N, C-alpha and C positions, 0 to 999 in steps of 0.2 A: 504494500500500500504506500505509494509515493505521491498520490494526488491529494493536495490540500483542499479541504472544503472551504467554501466562501466564508463560513462563520469563523474558521480558524484564521484566515487571512485578515478578516475584519478585526478580530481580537488582537492580532499582532500589530496591526496598524494603530488601533486605539491605544494600546499599551506603549507603543513606540512614540506616539505623539505626546502622551503624558510624560514619558521619559525626556523627550526633547524640550518640553516646557520646563520641567524641573531642572534640567541641565542648563538651559538658558537663564533661568532665574538665578541659579547658583553662580554662574559666570558673571551675570549682571551685578549681583551683590559683591562679588570679589573685585570687580573693576571699580565699583563705587567706593569700596573700602580702600582700595589702593590710591584712588585719585582724590578722595575727599577726606573728611575728618569725622569718622563715625563716633557717635556718642559713647558706644561701648565696643572697643576693638575686638575683645574676645568673643562677644556675641556675633559680631559681623563676620568674623572668620569662621565661627562654628556654623552660622547660617549658610555661608557660601559653600563650605565643605559638605554640609548636609545636602544641599541642592545638587551639587556636582555628583556626589556618591549615589544619591537616590536616582538621579537622572541616568547615570551610567548603568546602575543596576537594572532599571526598568528597560533600558535598551537591550541589555543582555538577556533579560527575561523574554522580551518580544522577539528578538531575532535569533538569539542562541537557543532559546527554548521553544517558544510557540511556533515561529516560522519554520524551524527545523523539525517540528512535530515531536518534540521531546516531552514526555509526560510531566516532568518536574516543573515545566513552565506554567502550568495551569494554576497551581496553588498560589504562588506569589502574584499572579495576575488577578485572580479572584480576590485575594486579600487586599490588593491595592484598590480595586473598585469599591469594595466594602468600606475601606477607610476614607475614600473620597466622598462618599455620600454625606456623612456628618460635616465634613469640611464645606461642602456645597451649601448645606442648609445654614451653616454659620455665616457664610458669605451673604446669603440672601437676607438673613436676619440683621446683618450689619449694613444694610442698605447698599449692597453690591450685587444686585440681581444680574447685572450684565456679566459677571464672572461666575456666579453661583449656578445659574440656569444652564449655561453651556456645559459646566462641569458635571451637573446632575445628568444631563443627556449623554455625555461621553461615558460616565460611569455606568449608567444603565445599559447603554449599547455594548460596552465592554463586557459587563456581567452577563448580558443576554447571549453574546457571541461565545463567551468562554463556557457557558453552561448549556449551550445548544446541543441537541443530540448528535448532529454531524461532527461537532468538535469532540464530543466524548468518544464517539466511534473512531475518529481518526487517531486520537491519542491512546485509547485503551482497547480498541478492537472489540472482539467478542469474548473477552475474558469472563469467565464465570468463577465466582468465589465459592468455595465450599466451606461449610462450617466444621 
């Protein structure tokens, strides 16, 4: 089985876009830290490192895991989508619906694609577990 279902490609694209955004925000904070005068240097460095690491990790999950049809890629992908839902609701409640609503839609699309039957079949096949 080497053919990727559309749902798995969609999941990989959603997770990779989330990774690119996190990576971009991490780099943005790093550049702003280096060129400006952050109020708290330690926090600014930690935030930029966190963004870069999370972004790189999500890109690895998307392309090294999901796109290559590796089973391990599904769990961190699903977990990321679940974590993004409360973040989205917080953004909406903080009067930033222009960020929160697209994030909810992306998280739901990613979650739906990751949990879709074609994705499950592509990653796990017809395995039957016996008790």
